C-alpha positions as CSV (number, residue, x, y, z in Angstrom):
1,M,12.8,-15.1,10.7
2,C,12.2,-12.4,13.4
3,G,15.0,-10.3,11.9
4,C,13.1,-10.1,8.5
5,R,10.0,-9.1,10.4
6,Y,11.8,-6.3,12.2
7,L,13.4,-5.1,9.0
8,V,10.0,-5.0,7.3
9,H,8.4,-3.0,10.1
10,C,11.3,-0.5,10.0
11,L,10.9,-0.1,6.2
12,Q,7.1,0.2,6.5
13,A,7.5,2.9,9.1
14,D,9.8,4.8,6.7
15,L,7.3,4.3,3.8
16,N,4.4,5.4,6.0
17,N,6.0,8.9,6.3
18,Y,5.8,9.4,2.6
19,M,2.6,7.6,1.6
20,P,0.7,11.0,1.4
21,A,2.8,11.6,-1.7
22,F,0.3,9.4,-3.6
23,L,-2.4,11.9,-2.7
24,D,-0.4,14.9,-4.0
25,D,-2.8,17.0,-6.1
26,P,-0.7,18.3,-9.1
27,E,-3.0,21.3,-9.2
28,E,-2.1,22.5,-5.7
29,H,1.7,22.5,-5.9
30,N,2.1,21.9,-2.1
31,P,5.9,22.0,-1.4
32,Q,5.3,20.6,2.1
33,R,3.7,17.4,1.0
34,P,6.0,14.4,0.4
35,K,6.7,13.6,-3.2
36,I,6.6,10.2,-5.1
37,E,10.4,10.6,-5.4
38,D,10.5,10.2,-1.6
39,V,8.8,6.8,-1.9
40,L,11.1,5.7,-4.6
41,H,14.1,6.9,-2.6
42,T,13.0,4.8,0.3
43,L,12.6,1.7,-1.9
44,T,15.9,2.3,-3.5
45,G,17.6,2.7,-0.2
46,A,16.1,-0.6,1.0
47,M,17.3,-2.4,-2.2
48,S,20.8,-0.9,-1.8
49,L,21.0,-2.1,1.8
50,L,20.0,-5.7,0.8
51,R,22.5,-5.8,-2.0
52,R,25.3,-4.4,0.0
53,C,24.6,-7.1,2.6
54,R,24.3,-9.7,-0.1
55,V,20.9,-10.8,1.0
56,N,19.6,-13.9,-0.7
57,A,17.6,-13.0,-3.8
58,A,14.5,-15.0,-2.8
59,L,14.5,-13.3,0.6
60,T,14.8,-9.9,-1.2
61,I,11.6,-10.7,-3.2
62,Q,9.8,-11.7,-0.1
63,L,10.8,-8.5,1.7
64,F,9.6,-6.3,-1.2
65,S,6.4,-8.2,-1.5
66,Q,5.7,-7.0,2.1
67,L,6.5,-3.4,1.1
68,F,4.3,-3.6,-2.1
69,H,1.5,-5.0,0.0
70,F,1.9,-2.2,2.5
71,I,1.5,0.4,-0.3
72,N,-1.5,-1.5,-1.6
73,M,-3.1,-1.7,1.8
74,W,-2.6,1.9,2.8
75,L,-4.0,3.3,-0.4
76,F,-6.9,0.9,-0.8
77,N,-8.1,1.2,2.8
78,K,-7.9,5.0,2.4
79,L,-10.2,4.7,-0.7
80,V,-12.8,2.5,0.8
81,T,-13.0,3.9,4.4
82,D,-12.4,7.7,4.1
83,T,-15.7,8.5,2.4
84,E,-15.4,12.2,3.1
85,S,-12.1,12.5,1.3
86,G,-13.6,12.6,-2.1
87,L,-11.0,10.2,-3.4
88,C,-13.6,7.9,-5.1
89,C,-13.8,9.8,-8.3
90,H,-12.4,9.7,-11.8
91,Y,-10.0,12.5,-11.1
92,W,-8.2,10.9,-8.1
93,G,-8.4,7.4,-9.8
94,A,-6.3,8.8,-12.6
95,I,-3.8,10.5,-10.2
96,L,-3.3,7.4,-8.1
97,R,-2.9,5.2,-11.2
98,Q,-0.2,7.6,-12.5
99,Q,1.6,7.5,-9.1
100,L,1.5,3.8,-9.0
101,S,3.0,3.5,-12.5
102,H,6.2,5.0,-11.0
103,I,6.3,2.2,-8.4
104,E,5.7,-0.4,-11.2
105,A,8.5,1.1,-13.4
106,W,10.9,1.0,-10.4
107,A,10.0,-2.6,-9.6
108,E,10.6,-3.6,-13.3
109,K,14.1,-2.1,-13.3
110,Q,14.8,-4.1,-10.1
111,G,13.4,-7.4,-11.5
112,L,10.5,-7.2,-9.0
113,E,7.7,-6.7,-11.6
114,L,6.0,-10.0,-10.7
115,A,5.9,-9.2,-7.0
116,A,4.6,-5.7,-7.7
117,D,2.0,-6.9,-10.1
118,C,0.7,-9.4,-7.6
119,H,0.7,-7.3,-4.4
120,L,-0.4,-4.0,-6.0
121,S,-3.3,-5.6,-7.9
122,R,-6.2,-4.5,-5.7
123,I,-5.3,-0.8,-5.6
124,V,-4.5,-0.9,-9.4
125,Q,-7.9,-2.5,-10.1
126,A,-9.6,0.0,-7.8
127,T,-8.1,2.9,-9.7
128,T,-9.2,1.2,-13.0
129,L,-12.7,0.9,-11.7
130,L,-12.8,4.6,-10.9
131,T,-11.6,5.7,-14.3
132,M,-13.5,3.2,-16.6
133,D,-17.1,3.3,-18.0
134,K,-19.7,2.1,-15.5
135,Y,-22.8,3.7,-16.6
136,S,-24.9,1.0,-18.3
137,M,-25.5,-2.7,-18.0
138,Q,-23.2,-3.3,-21.0
139,D,-20.3,-2.3,-18.8
140,V,-20.9,-5.1,-16.2
141,Q,-18.9,-7.8,-18.0
142,N,-16.0,-5.4,-18.6
143,I,-16.0,-4.5,-14.9
144,H,-16.0,-8.1,-13.9
145,N,-13.1,-9.0,-16.3
146,T,-11.0,-6.0,-15.2
147,C,-11.7,-5.9,-11.4
148,F,-11.7,-9.6,-10.7
149,K,-9.5,-9.3,-7.6
150,L,-12.1,-7.0,-5.8
151,N,-14.7,-8.8,-3.7
152,S,-18.4,-7.8,-3.4
153,L,-17.9,-5.5,-0.4
154,Q,-15.1,-3.6,-2.0
155,L,-16.9,-3.1,-5.3
156,H,-20.0,-2.0,-3.5
157,A,-18.1,0.6,-1.4
158,L,-16.1,2.0,-4.4
159,M,-19.2,2.4,-6.5
160,T,-21.7,3.7,-3.9
161,N,-19.1,6.2,-2.6
162,Y,-18.2,7.3,-6.1
163,H,-18.3,11.1,-6.7
164,C,-19.4,11.9,-10.2
165,A,-17.9,14.9,-12.0
166,P,-20.4,17.6,-13.1
167,D,-20.5,16.3,-16.7
168,E,-20.4,12.6,-15.7
169,P,-23.4,10.2,-15.7
170,Y,-24.5,8.6,-12.4
171,I,-23.8,4.9,-11.8
172,P,-27.2,3.1,-12.0
173,P,-28.1,1.3,-8.8
174,E,-29.1,-1.8,-10.8
175,L,-25.6,-1.9,-12.3
176,I,-24.1,-1.8,-8.8
177,D,-26.4,-4.6,-7.7
178,H,-25.4,-6.7,-10.7
179,V,-21.7,-6.2,-10.3
180,V,-21.9,-7.1,-6.6
181,A,-23.9,-10.2,-7.3
182,V,-21.3,-11.4,-9.9
183,A,-18.5,-10.8,-7.4
184,E,-20.4,-12.7,-4.7
185,N,-20.3,-15.8,-6.9
186,T,-16.7,-15.4,-8.1
187,A,-14.2,-13.3,-6.0
188,D,-16.1,-14.0,-2.7
189,E,-16.3,-17.8,-3.3
190,L,-12.6,-17.9,-4.3
191,A,-11.7,-16.1,-1.1
192,R,-13.7,-18.5,1.0
193,S,-12.3,-21.5,-0.8
194,D,-8.8,-20.2,0.1
195,G,-9.8,-19.9,3.8
196,R,-9.9,-16.1,3.6
197,E,-12.7,-13.9,5.1
198,V,-14.5,-11.6,2.7
199,Q,-13.9,-8.2,4.2
200,L,-13.9,-4.5,3.0
201,E,-10.4,-3.5,4.1
202,E,-7.1,-5.0,3.1
203,D,-5.3,-6.8,5.9
204,P,-2.4,-4.7,7.3
205,D,-0.2,-7.9,7.3
206,L,0.5,-9.9,4.3
207,Q,-0.5,-13.4,5.3
208,L,2.5,-15.1,4.0
209,P,5.3,-16.5,6.2
210,F,8.9,-15.8,5.4
211,L,10.5,-18.9,3.8
212,L,14.1,-19.5,4.3
213,P,15.7,-20.3,0.9
214,E,17.8,-23.4,0.8
215,D,20.4,-22.0,-1.7
216,G,21.5,-18.8,-3.3
217,Y,23.7,-17.6,-0.5
218,S,27.2,-16.1,-0.9
219,C,29.2,-15.6,2.3
220,D,32.5,-14.7,0.6
221,V,33.4,-12.1,-2.0
222,V,34.4,-14.0,-5.1
223,R,37.6,-12.7,-6.6
224,S,39.0,-13.3,-10.1
225,L,37.3,-15.3,-12.9
226,P,35.6,-18.6,-11.7
227,N,37.2,-21.7,-13.1
228,G,35.6,-22.7,-16.4
229,L,33.9,-19.4,-17.1
230,Q,36.1,-18.5,-20.0
231,D,35.7,-22.0,-21.5
232,F,32.0,-21.7,-21.1
233,L,31.9,-18.4,-22.9
234,E,34.4,-19.2,-25.6
235,P,31.7,-20.2,-28.3
236,L,29.9,-17.0,-27.7
237,L,33.1,-15.0,-27.8
238,Q,34.1,-16.5,-31.1
239,R,30.8,-15.6,-32.6
240,G,31.0,-12.1,-31.4
241,F,27.9,-12.4,-29.2
242,C,29.7,-11.0,-26.2
243,R,33.1,-10.0,-24.9
244,L,34.8,-10.8,-21.6
245,T,37.0,-8.0,-20.0
246,P,38.8,-8.8,-16.7
247,H,39.0,-5.9,-14.2
248,P,41.9,-6.6,-11.9
249,R,41.2,-3.6,-9.8
250,S,37.4,-4.1,-9.4
251,P,36.1,-3.1,-6.0
252,G,34.1,-6.3,-5.8
253,T,30.7,-4.7,-6.2
254,W,28.7,-6.8,-8.6
255,T,25.9,-4.2,-8.9
256,V,28.3,-1.6,-10.3
257,H,26.7,-1.9,-13.8
258,F,23.1,-1.7,-12.7
259,E,22.9,2.0,-13.5
260,G,24.0,4.0,-16.4
261,A,23.5,4.1,-20.1
262,D,24.8,0.6,-20.7
263,C,23.0,-1.1,-17.8
264,D,21.0,-3.4,-20.1
265,S,24.0,-4.8,-21.8
266,H,26.6,-5.1,-19.0
267,F,27.0,-8.0,-16.6
268,S,29.5,-8.5,-13.8
269,A,31.3,-11.9,-13.7
270,A,32.7,-12.8,-10.3
271,D,32.9,-9.1,-9.2
272,T,36.1,-8.7,-11.3
273,A,35.0,-9.2,-14.8
274,E,32.6,-7.6,-17.2
275,M,30.7,-9.4,-19.9
276,V,29.1,-7.1,-22.4
277,G,26.4,-8.7,-24.5
278,H,25.4,-7.5,-27.9
């Protein structure tokens, strides 16, 4: 699976050029800084390449899991290690969360929402911690319930480096101690039981090997309607649940209906037929 590793490294290098887009301050209007659209364009280009080459769907999910982890790692480590940046505050927590919502929305449109939810979880929970109430002991349980993926070292760094706004209360030291103690008995223990080290920074590499799927491959472009498809759909056609429209001059691109106003109701059958559901 060396080829997959090389592809991931190339895509990560492309993403790395545009990661500062997440730190684009909307009040500065800096035209030189990359924009979140550049990140989305990179992800879309990667997806187009994989679809054009008819890469197995399971492999596609694994590849994008690596890219989502890279985004998570880059942003999270920036938060917890660059203490002079001033990023640990409510203002930047809200900005980062908004930027991440664009990635989540893109992933959902591609059917990758589960992979994004899993591999962006720590940076999402970190931004939630920065923007939620954390000023009294009554907030401890809510912090624990919301930020359960963060270990004790990460929670301690985020809260001790937190920059309060002029009109914002300070975080009580006893609250930090209590939150850290709870994490030591939950997130830390879970990490150790999984054989993972409790550490401040996110690992640059997603510690998951590429698994070669056993099925789901297509080496040929399928032309015309597959045998039995029309018989299978006949009960649905009779009830008016869908319609089947052959396209004799189809270019053979089954993703042709993924974009446009009707993308939610159009499906391609064998690259040369369109089934429109109602």
